[in-house]
C-alpha positions as a Markdown table, in Angstrom:
| # | Residue | x | y | z |
|---|---|---|---|---|
| 1 | Met | -31.1 | 17.2 | 2.3 |
| 2 | Val | -30.0 | 20.8 | 2.5 |
| 3 | Arg | -28.1 | 20.5 | -0.8 |
| 4 | Arg | -31.2 | 19.1 | -2.5 |
| 5 | Leu | -33.5 | 21.8 | -1.2 |
| 6 | Met | -31.1 | 24.5 | -2.4 |
| 7 | Ser | -31.0 | 22.9 | -5.8 |
| 8 | Leu | -34.8 | 22.7 | -6.0 |
| 9 | Leu | -35.1 | 26.4 | -4.9 |
| 10 | Leu | -32.7 | 27.4 | -7.6 |
| 11 | Ala | -34.8 | 25.4 | -10.1 |
| 12 | Ile | -37.9 | 27.2 | -9.0 |
| 13 | Val | -36.2 | 30.6 | -9.5 |
| 14 | Leu | -35.1 | 29.5 | -13.0 |
| 15 | Ser | -38.6 | 28.3 | -13.8 |
| 16 | Ser | -40.0 | 31.7 | -12.9 |
| 17 | Ala | -37.6 | 33.4 | -15.3 |
| 18 | Trp | -39.7 | 32.5 | -18.2 |
| 19 | Pro | -38.6 | 35.3 | -20.7 |
| 20 | Met | -35.1 | 33.8 | -20.5 |
| 21 | Ala | -36.1 | 30.2 | -20.9 |
| 22 | Trp | -39.2 | 30.1 | -23.0 |
| 23 | Ala | -37.6 | 29.7 | -26.4 |
| 24 | Ala | -40.5 | 28.7 | -28.7 |
| 25 | Pro | -39.8 | 26.1 | -31.3 |
| 26 | Thr | -39.4 | 27.2 | -34.9 |
| 27 | Val | -42.2 | 25.7 | -36.8 |
| 28 | Thr | -42.0 | 25.3 | -40.6 |
| 29 | Ala | -45.3 | 24.3 | -42.0 |
| 30 | Gly | -45.7 | 21.2 | -44.2 |
| 31 | Thr | -48.3 | 19.9 | -46.5 |
| 32 | Asp | -48.9 | 16.5 | -44.8 |
| 33 | Pro | -50.4 | 16.8 | -41.3 |
| 34 | Thr | -49.4 | 13.2 | -40.5 |
| 35 | Lys | -45.7 | 13.8 | -40.9 |
| 36 | Phe | -43.4 | 15.7 | -38.4 |
| 37 | Val | -39.7 | 16.2 | -37.9 |
| 38 | Leu | -38.6 | 17.2 | -34.4 |
| 39 | Asp | -35.0 | 18.6 | -34.6 |
| 40 | Gly | -33.3 | 19.0 | -31.2 |
| 41 | Lys | -31.8 | 17.1 | -28.2 |
| 42 | Ile | -33.4 | 13.6 | -28.2 |
| 43 | Val | -33.2 | 11.5 | -25.0 |
| 44 | Ala | -32.5 | 8.1 | -26.6 |
| 45 | Pro | -31.8 | 4.8 | -24.9 |
| 46 | Asp | -28.0 | 5.2 | -25.3 |
| 47 | Gly | -27.9 | 8.9 | -24.4 |
| 48 | Val | -28.7 | 12.3 | -25.7 |
| 49 | Ile | -28.7 | 12.7 | -29.5 |
| 50 | Asp | -28.5 | 16.1 | -31.2 |
| 51 | Gly | -30.5 | 15.2 | -34.3 |
| 52 | Lys | -33.8 | 14.6 | -35.8 |
| 53 | Leu | -36.8 | 12.5 | -34.8 |
| 54 | Val | -39.2 | 11.7 | -37.7 |
| 55 | Val | -42.9 | 10.8 | -37.1 |
| 56 | Glu | -45.0 | 9.4 | -39.8 |
| 57 | Gly | -48.6 | 8.6 | -38.8 |
| 58 | Asp | -48.5 | 7.2 | -35.3 |
| 59 | Thr | -45.0 | 5.8 | -35.6 |
| 60 | Ile | -41.4 | 7.0 | -35.2 |
| 61 | Thr | -39.6 | 6.1 | -38.4 |
| 62 | Cys | -36.1 | 7.6 | -37.9 |
| 63 | Val | -34.0 | 8.9 | -35.0 |
| 64 | Gly | -30.6 | 10.7 | -35.4 |
| 65 | Asp | -29.3 | 11.5 | -38.9 |
| 66 | Cys | -32.6 | 11.6 | -40.8 |
| 67 | Gln | -33.9 | 13.0 | -44.1 |
| 68 | Asp | -37.1 | 15.1 | -43.9 |
| 69 | Pro | -40.0 | 13.2 | -45.5 |
| 70 | Ser | -41.8 | 15.0 | -48.3 |
| 71 | Gly | -44.5 | 17.3 | -47.0 |
| 72 | Ala | -43.5 | 17.0 | -43.3 |
| 73 | Trp | -43.8 | 19.8 | -40.7 |
| 74 | Val | -40.4 | 20.6 | -39.2 |
| 75 | Leu | -40.0 | 21.8 | -35.6 |
| 76 | Arg | -36.6 | 23.1 | -34.4 |
| 77 | Ile | -36.6 | 22.5 | -30.6 |
| 78 | Thr | -34.3 | 24.7 | -28.6 |
| 79 | Asn | -33.6 | 24.8 | -24.8 |
| 80 | Ala | -35.6 | 21.6 | -24.3 |
| 81 | Phe | -35.2 | 17.8 | -24.2 |
| 82 | Ile | -37.3 | 15.5 | -26.4 |
| 83 | Phe | -38.2 | 12.7 | -24.1 |
| 84 | Pro | -40.2 | 9.5 | -24.6 |
| 85 | Gly | -43.7 | 10.0 | -23.4 |
| 86 | Phe | -43.9 | 9.5 | -19.7 |
| 87 | Ile | -45.5 | 6.4 | -18.3 |
| 88 | Asp | -47.3 | 6.6 | -14.9 |
| 89 | Ala | -47.0 | 3.0 | -13.8 |
| 90 | His | -49.8 | 3.2 | -11.2 |
| 91 | Asn | -52.7 | 5.5 | -10.7 |
| 92 | His | -56.4 | 5.4 | -9.7 |
| 93 | Val | -57.4 | 7.8 | -12.4 |
| 94 | Ala | -61.0 | 8.4 | -11.5 |
| 95 | Tyr | -60.1 | 9.4 | -8.0 |
| 96 | Asn | -58.0 | 12.3 | -9.2 |
| 97 | Val | -61.1 | 14.6 | -9.2 |
| 98 | Phe | -60.7 | 14.5 | -5.4 |
| 99 | Pro | -58.6 | 17.1 | -3.5 |
| 100 | Lys | -56.0 | 16.1 | -0.9 |
| 101 | Trp | -57.0 | 14.0 | 2.0 |
| 102 | Ser | -55.3 | 14.5 | 5.3 |
| 103 | Pro | -55.4 | 11.2 | 7.3 |
| 104 | Pro | -56.0 | 11.8 | 11.0 |
| 105 | Lys | -53.4 | 9.2 | 12.0 |
| 106 | Ile | -50.7 | 6.9 | 10.6 |
| 107 | Tyr | -51.8 | 3.4 | 9.6 |
| 108 | Ser | -50.2 | -0.1 | 9.5 |
| 109 | Asn | -52.0 | -1.4 | 6.4 |
| 110 | Arg | -54.4 | -0.2 | 3.8 |
| 111 | Gly | -57.3 | -2.1 | 5.3 |
| 112 | Gln | -57.2 | 0.2 | 8.3 |
| 113 | Trp | -57.5 | 3.5 | 6.5 |
| 114 | Gln | -60.0 | 2.2 | 4.0 |
| 115 | Ala | -62.2 | 1.1 | 6.9 |
| 116 | Ser | -61.8 | 4.4 | 8.9 |
| 117 | Gln | -64.7 | 6.8 | 9.2 |
| 118 | Ala | -62.4 | 9.7 | 8.1 |
| 119 | Tyr | -61.8 | 8.0 | 4.8 |
| 120 | Lys | -65.4 | 6.9 | 4.3 |
| 121 | Thr | -66.5 | 10.5 | 4.8 |
| 122 | Phe | -63.9 | 11.7 | 2.4 |
| 123 | Lys | -64.9 | 9.1 | -0.2 |
| 124 | Ala | -68.7 | 9.5 | 0.2 |
| 125 | Pro | -69.3 | 11.4 | -3.0 |
| 126 | Tyr | -67.4 | 8.8 | -5.2 |
| 127 | Asn | -70.2 | 6.3 | -5.9 |
| 128 | Asp | -72.7 | 9.1 | -6.9 |
| 129 | Leu | -70.1 | 10.8 | -9.1 |
| 130 | Lys | -69.2 | 7.4 | -10.7 |
| 131 | Ala | -72.8 | 6.7 | -11.5 |
| 132 | Lys | -73.4 | 10.1 | -13.1 |
| 133 | Ala | -70.1 | 11.2 | -14.6 |
| 134 | Leu | -67.6 | 8.3 | -14.8 |
| 135 | Cys | -66.4 | 9.3 | -18.2 |
| 136 | Glu | -65.8 | 12.9 | -17.1 |
| 137 | Met | -64.0 | 11.7 | -14.0 |
| 138 | Val | -61.6 | 9.6 | -16.0 |
| 139 | Gln | -61.1 | 12.2 | -18.7 |
| 140 | Tyr | -60.3 | 14.8 | -16.1 |
| 141 | Gly | -57.8 | 12.5 | -14.5 |
| 142 | Glu | -56.2 | 11.9 | -17.9 |
| 143 | Ile | -55.9 | 15.6 | -18.6 |
| 144 | Lys | -54.3 | 16.1 | -15.3 |
| 145 | Ala | -51.7 | 13.4 | -16.3 |
| 146 | Leu | -51.4 | 14.8 | -19.9 |
| 147 | Ile | -50.3 | 18.2 | -18.8 |
| 148 | Ser | -47.4 | 16.7 | -16.8 |
| 149 | Gly | -46.2 | 14.9 | -19.9 |
| 150 | Val | -47.7 | 11.5 | -19.2 |
| 151 | Thr | -48.8 | 9.7 | -22.4 |
| 152 | Thr | -49.6 | 6.2 | -20.8 |
| 153 | Ile | -51.2 | 5.4 | -17.5 |
| 154 | Gln | -51.9 | 2.3 | -15.6 |
| 155 | Gly | -55.1 | 2.2 | -13.5 |
| 156 | Thr | -58.2 | 2.8 | -15.6 |
| 157 | Ala | -60.1 | -0.5 | -15.1 |
| 158 | Pro | -63.6 | 0.2 | -16.5 |
| 159 | Asn | -63.6 | -0.7 | -20.2 |
| 160 | Ser | -65.5 | 2.2 | -21.8 |
| 161 | Val | -65.1 | 3.7 | -25.2 |
| 162 | Cys | -65.3 | 7.2 | -23.8 |
| 163 | Phe | -61.8 | 6.8 | -22.5 |
| 164 | Arg | -60.3 | 6.3 | -26.0 |
| 165 | Thr | -59.5 | 10.0 | -26.4 |
| 166 | Leu | -56.4 | 11.2 | -24.6 |
| 167 | Val | -53.6 | 9.3 | -22.9 |
| 168 | Arg | -53.2 | 5.6 | -23.4 |
| 169 | Asn | -55.0 | 3.4 | -20.7 |
| 170 | Ile | -52.6 | 0.5 | -20.6 |
| 171 | Glu | -55.3 | -2.0 | -19.6 |
| 172 | Asn | -57.9 | -1.0 | -22.1 |
| 173 | Gln | -58.2 | 0.6 | -25.5 |
| 174 | Asn | -54.6 | 1.7 | -25.6 |
| 175 | Glu | -54.4 | 1.5 | -29.4 |
| 176 | Leu | -51.3 | -0.7 | -29.2 |
| 177 | Gly | -53.0 | -3.6 | -30.9 |
| 178 | Leu | -52.8 | -5.7 | -27.8 |
| 179 | Pro | -55.3 | -8.6 | -27.5 |
| 180 | Ser | -57.8 | -8.6 | -24.6 |
| 181 | Gly | -56.3 | -9.7 | -21.3 |
| 182 | Ala | -52.7 | -8.8 | -22.4 |
| 183 | Ile | -52.4 | -6.6 | -19.3 |
| 184 | Arg | -54.5 | -7.4 | -16.3 |
| 185 | Thr | -54.9 | -5.5 | -13.1 |
| 186 | Phe | -56.1 | -6.6 | -9.6 |
| 187 | Ile | -56.4 | -4.0 | -6.9 |
| 188 | Leu | -58.5 | -5.8 | -4.3 |
| 189 | Asp | -57.3 | -8.0 | -1.4 |
| 190 | Ile | -55.3 | -10.8 | -3.0 |
| 191 | Lys | -57.2 | -13.3 | -0.9 |
| 192 | Ser | -60.3 | -12.5 | -3.0 |
| 193 | Phe | -58.6 | -13.3 | -6.4 |
| 194 | Lys | -60.2 | -16.2 | -8.1 |
| 195 | Gly | -59.2 | -18.0 | -11.3 |
| 196 | Ala | -55.8 | -18.1 | -12.8 |
| 197 | Ile | -53.5 | -16.2 | -15.1 |
| 198 | Asp | -52.7 | -17.6 | -18.6 |
| 199 | Trp | -49.1 | -16.5 | -19.0 |
| 200 | Asn | -49.3 | -17.4 | -22.6 |
| 201 | Lys | -51.8 | -14.6 | -23.1 |
| 202 | Thr | -51.0 | -12.1 | -20.3 |
| 203 | Arg | -47.9 | -10.0 | -20.6 |
| 204 | Ala | -48.3 | -8.3 | -17.2 |
| 205 | Phe | -50.4 | -9.1 | -14.1 |
| 206 | Val | -50.4 | -5.8 | -12.2 |
| 207 | Val | -51.4 | -6.5 | -8.6 |
| 208 | His | -51.8 | -4.2 | -5.5 |
| 209 | Leu | -49.9 | -6.0 | -2.8 |
| 210 | Ser | -48.4 | -5.6 | 0.7 |
| 211 | Glu | -49.3 | -1.9 | 1.1 |
| 212 | Gly | -48.6 | -1.4 | 4.7 |
| 213 | Ile | -45.8 | -1.9 | 7.2 |
| 214 | Asp | -47.1 | -4.9 | 9.3 |
| 215 | Gln | -46.9 | -8.7 | 9.1 |
| 216 | Arg | -50.5 | -8.8 | 7.8 |
| 217 | Ser | -49.3 | -6.8 | 4.8 |
| 218 | Arg | -46.3 | -8.9 | 4.3 |
| 219 | Asp | -48.3 | -12.1 | 4.5 |
| 220 | Glu | -50.1 | -11.1 | 1.2 |
| 221 | Phe | -46.9 | -12.1 | -0.6 |
| 222 | Ala | -47.3 | -15.7 | 0.7 |
| 223 | Thr | -50.9 | -15.6 | -0.6 |
| 224 | Leu | -49.7 | -14.5 | -4.0 |
| 225 | Lys | -47.4 | -17.4 | -4.2 |
| 226 | Gln | -50.0 | -19.9 | -3.0 |
| 227 | Lys | -52.3 | -18.8 | -5.8 |
| 228 | Asn | -49.4 | -19.4 | -8.3 |
| 229 | Leu | -49.4 | -15.7 | -9.3 |
| 230 | Leu | -45.7 | -15.0 | -8.8 |
| 231 | Ala | -44.0 | -15.0 | -12.2 |
| 232 | Ser | -41.9 | -12.9 | -14.5 |
| 233 | Gly | -45.0 | -11.1 | -15.7 |
| 234 | Thr | -46.1 | -10.2 | -12.2 |
| 235 | Val | -45.9 | -6.4 | -11.4 |
| 236 | Ile | -46.3 | -5.7 | -7.7 |
| 237 | Ile | -47.6 | -2.2 | -6.8 |
| 238 | His | -46.3 | -0.9 | -3.5 |
| 239 | Gly | -44.7 | -3.9 | -1.6 |
| 240 | Thr | -44.2 | -1.4 | 1.2 |
| 241 | Ala | -43.9 | -4.2 | 3.8 |
| 242 | Phe | -41.4 | -6.3 | 1.9 |
| 243 | Glu | -38.1 | -7.3 | 3.5 |
| 244 | Asp | -35.1 | -9.0 | 1.9 |
| 245 | Ala | -36.8 | -12.4 | 1.5 |
| 246 | Gln | -39.6 | -11.1 | -0.6 |
| 247 | Phe | -37.3 | -9.1 | -3.0 |
| 248 | Gln | -35.1 | -12.2 | -3.3 |
| 249 | Glu | -38.0 | -14.3 | -4.4 |
| 250 | Met | -39.2 | -11.6 | -6.8 |
| 251 | Ala | -35.7 | -11.4 | -8.3 |
| 252 | Ala | -35.6 | -15.2 | -8.7 |
| 253 | Val | -38.6 | -15.2 | -11.1 |
| 254 | Gly | -38.1 | -11.7 | -12.7 |
| 255 | Ala | -41.1 | -10.0 | -11.1 |
| 256 | Lys | -41.2 | -6.2 | -11.1 |
| 257 | Leu | -42.1 | -3.4 | -8.7 |
| 258 | Val | -44.0 | -0.1 | -8.9 |
| 259 | Trp | -43.1 | 2.4 | -6.3 |
| 260 | Ser | -45.3 | 5.3 | -5.1 |
| 261 | Pro | -43.3 | 6.9 | -2.3 |
| 262 | Arg | -45.5 | 10.0 | -1.5 |
| 263 | Ser | -48.7 | 8.2 | -0.8 |
| 264 | Asn | -46.8 | 5.6 | 1.3 |
| 265 | Leu | -45.2 | 8.3 | 3.4 |
| 266 | Val | -48.5 | 10.1 | 4.0 |
| 267 | Leu | -50.4 | 7.0 | 5.0 |
| 268 | Tyr | -47.6 | 4.9 | 6.8 |
| 269 | Glu | -44.7 | 7.3 | 7.4 |
| 270 | Lys | -42.6 | 4.7 | 5.6 |
| 271 | Thr | -42.1 | 3.6 | 2.0 |
| 272 | Thr | -40.8 | 0.6 | 0.1 |
| 273 | Asp | -37.1 | -0.3 | 0.8 |
| 274 | Ile | -36.0 | 0.4 | -2.8 |
| 275 | Arg | -32.4 | -0.2 | -1.6 |
| 276 | Leu | -33.2 | -3.9 | -1.3 |
| 277 | Ala | -35.0 | -3.9 | -4.7 |
| 278 | Tyr | -31.9 | -2.5 | -6.4 |
| 279 | Gln | -29.6 | -4.9 | -4.5 |
| 280 | His | -31.6 | -7.8 | -5.9 |
| 281 | Lys | -31.9 | -6.2 | -9.4 |
| 282 | Val | -35.7 | -6.0 | -9.2 |
| 283 | Leu | -36.9 | -3.6 | -12.0 |
| 284 | Val | -38.5 | -0.5 | -10.4 |
| 285 | Ser | -40.9 | 1.9 | -11.9 |
| 286 | Leu | -42.6 | 5.0 | -10.5 |
| 287 | Gly | -46.3 | 5.7 | -10.1 |
| 288 | Val | -48.2 | 8.7 | -8.7 |
| 289 | Asp | -50.9 | 6.5 | -7.1 |
| 290 | Trp | -53.7 | 9.1 | -6.9 |
| 291 | Asn | -54.3 | 12.7 | -6.0 |
| 292 | Pro | -55.7 | 12.3 | -2.4 |
| 293 | Thr | -52.5 | 11.1 | -0.8 |
| 294 | Gly | -50.0 | 11.0 | -3.7 |
| 295 | Ser | -48.1 | 13.8 | -5.5 |
| 296 | Asp | -49.8 | 16.4 | -7.6 |
| 297 | Asn | -48.0 | 15.3 | -10.7 |
| 298 | Ile | -45.2 | 13.0 | -11.9 |
| 299 | Phe | -42.5 | 15.6 | -11.4 |
| 300 | Asp | -43.4 | 16.0 | -7.7 |
| 301 | Glu | -43.3 | 12.2 | -7.4 |
| 302 | Leu | -39.8 | 12.1 | -8.9 |
| 303 | Arg | -38.7 | 14.7 | -6.4 |
| 304 | Thr | -40.2 | 12.8 | -3.5 |
| 305 | Ala | -38.3 | 9.7 | -4.7 |
| 306 | Ala | -35.1 | 11.6 | -5.0 |
| 307 | Glu | -35.4 | 13.0 | -1.5 |
| 308 | Val | -36.0 | 9.4 | -0.1 |
| 309 | Asn | -33.1 | 8.2 | -2.2 |
| 310 | Glu | -30.8 | 10.7 | -0.6 |
| 311 | Asp | -32.1 | 10.6 | 3.0 |
| 312 | Gln | -32.9 | 6.9 | 3.4 |
| 313 | Leu | -31.5 | 4.8 | 0.6 |
| 314 | Tyr | -27.9 | 5.9 | 0.5 |
| 315 | Asn | -28.3 | 7.1 | -3.1 |
| 316 | Val | -28.9 | 3.6 | -4.4 |
| 317 | Ile | -30.8 | 5.0 | -7.3 |
| 318 | Pro | -28.1 | 6.4 | -9.7 |
| 319 | Glu | -28.7 | 9.7 | -11.4 |
| 320 | Ser | -28.9 | 7.9 | -14.8 |
| 321 | Asp | -32.1 | 6.2 | -13.7 |
| 322 | Trp | -34.6 | 9.0 | -13.2 |
| 323 | Val | -35.8 | 9.1 | -16.8 |
| 324 | Lys | -35.9 | 5.3 | -16.9 |
| 325 | Leu | -38.2 | 5.1 | -13.9 |
| 326 | Ile | -41.0 | 6.8 | -15.9 |
| 327 | Thr | -40.2 | 5.6 | -19.4 |
| 328 | Ser | -38.4 | 2.4 | -20.3 |
| 329 | Asn | -38.7 | 0.6 | -16.9 |
| 330 | Pro | -42.6 | 0.7 | -16.8 |
| 331 | Ala | -42.7 | -0.1 | -20.5 |
| 332 | Ala | -40.7 | -3.3 | -19.8 |
| 333 | Ala | -42.6 | -4.1 | -16.7 |
| 334 | Leu | -46.0 | -3.9 | -18.5 |
| 335 | Gly | -44.7 | -5.9 | -21.4 |
| 336 | Val | -45.0 | -3.1 | -24.0 |
| 337 | Asp | -41.3 | -2.1 | -24.4 |
| 338 | Asn | -41.5 | -3.1 | -28.0 |
| 339 | Leu | -44.1 | -0.3 | -28.6 |
| 340 | Ile | -43.6 | 2.5 | -26.1 |
| 341 | Gly | -41.1 | 3.8 | -23.5 |
| 342 | Arg | -38.2 | 4.8 | -25.8 |
| 343 | Leu | -37.5 | 6.9 | -28.9 |
| 344 | Ala | -36.5 | 4.6 | -31.6 |
| 345 | Pro | -37.6 | 3.6 | -35.1 |
| 346 | Asn | -40.8 | 1.5 | -35.2 |
| 347 | Met | -41.9 | 2.7 | -31.8 |
| 348 | Lys | -45.2 | 4.6 | -31.3 |
| 349 | Ala | -44.8 | 8.3 | -31.5 |
| 350 | Asp | -45.4 | 9.1 | -27.8 |
| 351 | Ile | -43.3 | 12.2 | -27.1 |
| 352 | Thr | -42.9 | 14.7 | -24.3 |
| 353 | Ile | -40.9 | 17.9 | -24.7 |
| 354 | Val | -39.7 | 19.5 | -21.5 |
| 355 | Arg | -37.7 | 22.7 | -21.0 |
| 356 | Ser | -34.0 | 22.0 | -20.3 |
| 357 | Leu | -32.9 | 23.1 | -16.8 |
| 358 | Asn | -29.7 | 21.2 | -16.8 |
| 359 | Asp | -27.4 | 19.6 | -19.4 |
| 360 | Asp | -28.2 | 16.2 | -18.0 |
| 361 | Pro | -31.8 | 15.2 | -18.8 |
| 362 | Asn | -32.1 | 13.2 | -15.5 |
| 363 | Lys | -31.1 | 16.3 | -13.4 |
| 364 | Ser | -33.3 | 18.5 | -15.6 |
| 365 | Leu | -36.3 | 16.2 | -15.0 |
| 366 | Leu | -35.9 | 16.5 | -11.3 |
| 367 | Ala | -36.0 | 20.3 | -11.5 |
| 368 | Ser | -39.0 | 20.4 | -13.9 |
| 369 | His | -42.5 | 21.6 | -13.1 |
| 370 | Leu | -45.8 | 21.7 | -15.0 |
| 371 | Gln | -45.1 | 25.0 | -16.7 |
| 372 | Asp | -41.9 | 23.4 | -18.2 |
| 373 | Val | -43.8 | 20.9 | -20.4 |
| 374 | Gln | -43.7 | 22.4 | -23.9 |
| 375 | Met | -45.4 | 19.7 | -26.1 |
| 376 | Val | -47.0 | 16.3 | -25.6 |
| 377 | Trp | -47.7 | 13.9 | -28.5 |
| 378 | Val | -49.6 | 10.6 | -28.2 |
| 379 | Gly | -49.5 | 8.3 | -31.2 |
| 380 | Gly | -48.3 | 11.1 | -33.4 |
| 381 | Lys | -51.1 | 13.5 | -32.4 |
| 382 | Leu | -50.2 | 16.7 | -30.7 |
| 383 | Leu | -52.5 | 17.0 | -27.7 |
| 384 | Tyr | -50.9 | 19.6 | -25.5 |
| 385 | Gly | -48.3 | 22.3 | -25.5 |
| 386 | Asn | -47.3 | 26.0 | -25.5 |
| 387 | Arg | -49.9 | 28.2 | -27.0 |
| 388 | Ala | -47.8 | 29.5 | -29.9 |
| 389 | Ala | -46.6 | 26.1 | -31.1 |
| 390 | Val | -50.0 | 24.4 | -30.8 |
| 391 | Glu | -51.8 | 27.3 | -32.5 |
| 392 | Arg | -49.3 | 27.1 | -35.4 |
| 393 | Ile | -49.9 | 23.4 | -35.9 |
| 394 | Lys | -53.6 | 23.1 | -34.9 |
| 395 | Pro | -55.1 | 26.6 | -35.2 |
| 396 | Gly | -58.3 | 27.1 | -33.4 |
| 397 | Gln | -58.7 | 23.4 | -32.5 |
| 398 | Cys | -57.6 | 23.4 | -28.9 |
| 399 | Glu | -58.5 | 25.1 | -25.6 |
| 400 | Ala | -56.6 | 27.7 | -23.7 |
| 401 | Leu | -55.2 | 26.7 | -20.4 |
| 402 | Thr | -52.9 | 28.7 | -18.1 |
| 403 | Val | -50.4 | 26.7 | -16.0 |
| 404 | Tyr | -48.5 | 28.8 | -13.5 |
| 405 | Gly | -48.5 | 31.8 | -15.8 |
| 406 | Ser | -47.6 | 29.8 | -18.9 |
| 407 | Ser | -50.1 | 30.0 | -21.7 |
| 408 | Lys | -50.9 | 26.5 | -23.0 |
| 409 | Arg | -53.3 | 24.8 | -25.3 |
| 410 | Val | -54.9 | 21.4 | -24.6 |
| 411 | Cys | -56.7 | 19.4 | -27.4 |
| 412 | Val | -59.5 | 17.5 | -25.7 |
| 413 | Lys | -62.4 | 17.5 | -28.1 |
| 414 | Asp | -61.6 | 15.9 | -31.4 |
| 415 | Ala | -64.1 | 16.2 | -34.3 |
| 416 | Ala | -62.5 | 13.2 | -35.9 |
| 417 | Asn | -63.0 | 11.0 | -32.9 |
| 418 | Pro | -66.7 | 10.0 | -32.1 |
| 419 | Asn | -65.7 | 9.2 | -28.5 |
| 420 | Ser | -64.3 | 12.7 | -27.9 |
| 421 | Lys | -67.3 | 14.9 | -27.8 |
| 422 | Gln | -66.6 | 17.2 | -24.8 |
| 423 | Thr | -64.2 | 20.0 | -24.3 |
| 424 | Leu | -62.3 | 20.5 | -21.1 |
| 425 | Ala | -64.6 | 23.3 | -20.1 |
| 426 | Gln | -67.6 | 21.0 | -20.5 |
| 427 | Ile | -66.0 | 18.2 | -18.5 |
| 428 | Arg | -65.0 | 20.6 | -15.7 |
| 429 | Ala | -68.4 | 22.2 | -15.7 |
| 430 | Arg | -70.2 | 18.8 | -15.3 |
| 431 | Leu | -67.9 | 17.7 | -12.5 |
| 432 | Leu | -68.2 | 21.0 | -10.7 |
| 433 | Gln | -72.0 | 20.8 | -10.9 |
| 434 | Leu | -71.8 | 17.5 | -9.1 |
| 435 | Tyr | -68.7 | 18.1 | -6.9 |
| 436 | Pro | -67.9 | 21.7 | -6.2 |
| 437 | Thr | -64.6 | 20.8 | -4.4 |
| 438 | Leu | -63.1 | 19.4 | -7.6 |
| 439 | Ala | -59.3 | 19.2 | -7.5 |
| 440 | Pro | -57.5 | 21.7 | -9.7 |
| 441 | Leu | -55.6 | 20.5 | -12.7 |
| 442 | Ala | -52.5 | 22.5 | -11.8 |
| 443 | Pro | -52.6 | 23.1 | -8.0 |
């Protein structure tokens, strides 16, 4: 634990030394705004490639030894890694307008804290906000995710066109060409689930299950099985109460797990036994959960996971897995690994560029903070990044945002998208009008 804390302190010191590390990409303008070449260290499935990544439209067309397409913009990326866009495998996006909640006690299951007066008081503004500004709530939550390098998020259930603007909502309007019902989510008590899943149509059934540490929580797994909902396409969020038997049954059918350690620790002082998940080869992904009891961003959630791994899990998670937990693993769990989650030809151009703080991209990721995110692309569109680069590519089109002293630009309003009519300033002003204690984007 002391060793890890020293490493994190060193990373913070390095992050503060911005004149040394902020090496802006060299941008050579092209004539075709739909074609880009990113030249640098690419985090590919088989390791780091020092080469080129070619984007044409919303798709990656070449990785490695590539020719520059006619008319393409060329960006030479230095002192940074080119990652696949990060995937937050579980979040309650609309709740991220709320600040932190400090539970007055430790609970045994989620029903206890949801029924508590302390939580009801904390949540009291939610329904009024939702009725008046749901679009702004979700868009704000998406921006909070975007500035941490997240390009796809699970957990935006309402099917509204106003969300078709920024990061991909994996259940709805994700522009992946998926048919309706391809990815389904159920966050209520599993006992209340009615109907059935057509596994010929549904790639992933994402279900909130066994969040707690008692037998009542564990019994939810039996209910899942009784309803014939345990299958290879089942993605279980939390599973905090699971013991060896549950992981063994998950492994037998190929079900997957989403882990949100920070929120679990805050509410229950315990998190899922990932050691057992790894022993049974259950695929694990990471999710922030939500702002009230989860991490502030995906980097902090990774660090929480790393601390738990060292202190409680006997380092069962190898260093080579940290990038996978927020890229290829959730893509596979959600049934979209043929479209997102890795940098390869024919994949969607979801790309996150983060300053390099270590030669190993996994170690670098654990040391990264919000100010280290240099550029974020979703479907070939540059939506966020350092001021100089974004202004060079999209002059005057994006808003200024300062993140821990680093000058950024975020592209929220899009004149070409009829669903994207508000700027970040307008979204924030509307929310502050209704809810003055709005959580900051970069706390």
